[in-house]
Structure formats: C-alpha cells, structure tokens
N, C-alpha and C positions, 0 to 999 in steps of 0.2 A: 465587571467587565471581564470577558473570557478570552479576548484577543491580546496576547502578550508574548514577549520573548521568553522562552522556557528552556532552561538548561537543567537537566536532571542527572544526578550522579548517584548510582546505587553502589554501596560498598560492602558486599558480602554480608557480614554479620549485621549490618544496619539496614538491610533491605526492607525491614518492616516499616521504615520511615518513608518509603517511596510514596509520592503523591502523583495522582493522575493530572494531566494537563488542564483539565477543566475543574479541578477541585480548589483552585486558588484564584480568586478574582476580586475585583472591586464591585461592591454591591451597587445595584441600580439606584437605590435611594439610601439615605442616611439610616444607619441602624439595621440595614437589610430589610426594611419595611416593604410591603407589597405595593404600596402606592404612596403618592404625596398629594397634599392639598395646600394651596395658598389662598387665604382669604384677603381679597383686595377691596378697598373702599375709595370711591372716587369723589373728587371735588372739595374735600376738606370741610365737611359739615360739622358743626359744633357738637352734635350728639354722637359723632363718631369718637370724640374724646370722652364725653360724659357717660355714654352707654356702651358702645362697642368695645373700646379698649379695655375697660374694667372687666367686662364679661369674658373677653379673651384671656386676660391675665388670670382670672379666677380658675380657669381650666388649664393653665400652664401654656397657653397658646400665645403667639404673637402674630399681628397682622401687618399688611402693607397698605399705607395710606398715601394716595397720590393727590397732590395739591396744586392749585393755581396760585402762585405767589401774589398776583395782583389782587386777589380777593381774601387773603389772609389778614386778619386783624393784627395790629402791631403787638398789643398786649391788652390786659383786662381794663386798663384805663383809657384805651384808645379803640373803642369798638365802633366800627362804621357799618357792620352788618352782623346782627345778633345770630344769624343762622350759620356763621362761619367760625372756624377755629382761630386761635391766636398763635403767633410764633412761639410764645411762652409755652403753650399747651403742646405744640408739636415737639419742642425741645424735651419736655417731660416725657412724652411718648417715646421719643427716640432713645432717651436715657434708659428707658425700661425695656428696650430691645425690639420695639416696633420699627418697621421700615418706613421712612418718610421719603417719598420719591416724586419724580417729575411728571407732571401732567400738562406741562406748558405754562408759562407765566400768565398768559391771558387766554388759555384754552383755544388757541387758533387752529382751526381746521386746516389740515395740510393742503386740501384741494382748493382753498379759497384765498391763499396768500402767497406772495412771492417767496422763493426759497430763502432769501436773505432775511426776511421777516420771521420765517419759521426758525432759522438758525438762531436769531437773536432771542426769540421767545424761549427756546430751549436753554441756551447758555445763561440767560438772565435768571431763569428759575433755578438752574443748578447752583448759581452763585448765591442766590437768596437762601436756598435750603442749607448749603454749606455754612454760610455766615450765621444762620440762626440756630442750627442744630449741631454744628461741628462735624457733620458727616456728609461726605459727597455722595449724592445719589448715583447708583450704578445701574439703575434700570430706568425704563421710560414707558409711560402708558399713553397711547395715542389719543389726543382729543377727538371726540366724536367717533372714535375707533376708525378714523380715516388713515389708511396705511399706504398713501401714495408713495411709489417707489423712490422718487427723488428725495422726499422728506425722510423716509426710512433710512436712507444712506447717511443722513445727518444724525438721526436719533440714535443709531446703534453705536456710534463712535464712543469708545471708552466705557462701554457697558458690558455687563455680563449677560444681559438679555433685555428684550422689550416684550410687552404684553401683546401677543398676536392672536391669542385665543382666550376665551373666557366663557363662563356659564353665569348668566344673570341670576342672582339670588335676591328676590324681592317679593312684591305683591302676589305674583302668580305662582310662587314656589310653594307647593304643598308638601307636607311631611312625607307623603308617599314618593313624590318626585325626587326629593332630596335623598331619601333612602335608596332609591333606584340608582341615582347618580353615584353615590358612594359605593354601592355594590358593584357597579360596572367598573369603576376605577380600580377596585381591588382585583376583580376578575381579569382585567386587561393590563394590570401593572402600569397604569397611566398616571399622569400628573394633572390634577384638576385645579383650575383657577376660577374661584368664585368671585363675582363682581357685584358689589352692593353700593348703592347710593344712599338713599334715605332710609331711616329706621322708623321714625314716626312722622316725618314730614319730608317734603321734597320729592324728587323723581323716584318713582317705583317704590315708595315707602310701604312697609308692611302694615297690614291691618292691626297686627300686634307683634312687636319684635320678639315676644316670647317664642314664637315659631323658630326664630334663628337660634335662640339660647337652647331650645330643646334639641335642635339639630346638632349643635356643638356638644351637648351632653352625650349624644349617641356616638359621635365621632371620638370623643374622649374615651368612651368605653371600648373602642376598637383600636386604641393607640398601639397595640402590639402589631397591628397590620398597617397603620396609617401614620405617615410622617406629616405633621402640620408644621410647615415652615414658611417664612416670609418668601415673597416672590424672589428677592435677591438670593436668598439662601438656596432655594431649589434650582433656580436658573444657573447659579454658579456651580452647584454640585453636579448637575446633569451634564454641563459642558465639560467640566474637569473629568468626570467619569468616562465620558466619551473619548477623551484624548489621552488619558493616562495609560502608559504601558508599563509592564512589570518585567524586570529582569530577575528571574528566580533561580537560585542555585541551592541545591541540596547539599548539606554537610552531614557529618556523622550523627548528630543528635538534633537536627533541626534544619532551618532554612535561612538564607540571606536573600531578602527581597529588596531590590532597588527600584523605586518608582521613577518614572521619567515623564515629565510634563513640560510642554513648550509654551503654554499660555502665559500671559502677563501676571506675574505673582503679586503685583501691587493691586490688581483688580480682582483676581480670582483667589480668594482667601479662605474658601470653605474646606474644612477637613473632609477626607473621604473615609469610607468604611471598607475595611478589608474583610473578606470571608475566606476561611480555610476550612474545608470540609473533609473529614476523615473519620471512619469508624475505628474503635479500639484505642482512642486517645483519651487519656484521663485528664490531662492538663496541658495548657500551652502558656508560655510567657513571651512577651515581645518588648523590644526596646528599639527606639529609633534615635540613633546617636546616643546622647546621654539621658534621654527621656524614657522612662518606663511607661508603656502603654497599658491601658486598662483592657484586659481581655475578658470577654463574656462568652460563656458556653450556652448554646441553644440547640438542644438535641445533639446531632453529630457535627454541628457547626461551631467554629470559634470565630468571633468577630471582634474587631478593634478599629478605632479611628486613628488615622495617620495623616501626616503632612505630605501631600503629593510632590511638593518641591523639596522635601527634606532629604536627610541622609538615608543610607541603607538601613533596613529593618532586620534585626536579628530575632528569629523565632526559635524557641526551644520547645521540643516536643517530649511529653512524658507519656509513655504507653501504659495501658492498664495491665 
C-alpha cells in the first residue's frame, strides 16, 4: 500500500538513509507475490477429504471447503450419505490448516426463502462448524451463487469476506485454459478464486482429477509469483492491506514505522507484508515491540511480515 502518512527527517551526515515516499509500503499480497489464488470446494463431498485435501497438502497448499451442515455425516459410525464428509473429517482438515466455511445449513437459495429463514440457515451452520471444528467460519459462500442484496447484508456480518466471484474448475477446464487463467492473474496482479465441486463424481466432476493435480504442480513451480492461500486468508489480507496506514519517521540509522488499522482485530488476524525498497543497502533488521521480525532481501527490496494492529516497528539500515 502506497498511501500513508509520511514524515521524513534527513540529518546531514545521515542523508544516505533517506527513503522516497513510494519506497515503503504494504505489499498487495503476502510475501509481495504478484497474485493470489484460493482453491474452494463446494458442498462437502467425501472425496474432497480423501483426494483433494491430501493433494493440496502434498504441495504445501491449503484449501477452503464450504459445507452444508444438514448433509454432513456425524462420524464414520453414522453414515447417512456415503458421498459426503463427516464432521470428524472436517475437524481433521481444519486442524491441518484448511478452511472450513459456511455454505448454508441446508443450501437455501436466497431468492426463494424469507430473510428470517436465510438468517437461521446461516447462523445454524456457523454454530455447527464452530462446535465441530473449534473454529468460527469468517467467510460465506452463497448457495446457488445467489447474491440477493437483502440476504447479502445478513451474510457479510462478522466476516472478512464472502465469495462474490469465482472461476469454475471442473470438467470443462483444459490445461491450456488453466495456464491462461494463471498467466492473466500474474499479469494483472489479481486474486483468482477457483471453485470445484466433484472430482470423480457429482456436479462438474473431472474426466480424470489428474488434470487438477497437474495444474497444482504448475502453480507450485511458480510460487515465487503466486500466493496460494485460503479464501479467509486472502480476503482478510486484502481488506487489511487496503485500510492500513503507515506513520513513517526516519531516524539516524533507520526508521520507525507505526501501523494504523481500524478493523476488528478479533476477526482480521492476518499478518501483512511490509516492503522497503532502496538501492545500496546491505542489510536491514526489524523489530516490532519485543518481537524480532524475519527480514528477507529480494533484489533491492527488503520484506517482512508484521502485525498491523501491533506496536511501532523499528528498522535498522546497514549501507553497503
């Protein structure tokens, strides 16, 4: 983010430390990547646990799985629908870092039910996911992609975001189409949200899910440019990035950067990435309060993650 409060003091002998007003900012995406991708899976199909989640984990990725609580099996001993996941499996996925989120308790289309029924459908599913995974869902995916405004006003409450755009990834997705999608995301610095239902069965299932695994291999090979994050992570990050302001003061041998963010810190918990760009600098160190931050040098950029709700950040600069 390049819009911030900027206070610059140059002190004669230390003028080599001066930074321009656009050389210190919050990166658009985590790690200062060129784009972000979130892979989302609808309806809680059993093979999303047996196939998709392990394949994501194999590559170091995590996905977002939106479920309808009314169709989730209680556990392996109480299976009422063999095509659906169990709450035990969803808990395991959540513990491994996948996002389990709300797709409506009974998948009620916003345009076909009274608002009070929609509200009940949302709240009941929130409660079930929290009770069974220990994590309150902070995103919402609209059943049937119906985004009726009255329903949206209910769905967005206490969320970091809701799924309002997506790219279907399924039967009709060719390797070439997927490569073009990723290339466009990188070129435009966009956030892509992939939506998948079935893998080998169900709606829009692949002729062979190996097509999806191959796609993930190609994305993994470009992870220097692409941040693969859960929907909650990317939604929270982009909202925080948009609203964070930096009070920057230059001192003799470095900077004091104070972040300012007015969002709800109980909901928006994603660390942000700071970028400091300057030629002729050999090394930088950073500390936020008592915590030492890991600083990485990429070309003439120095980047580190920080807490946007935290204390002032002290940055020390070492010239070449």
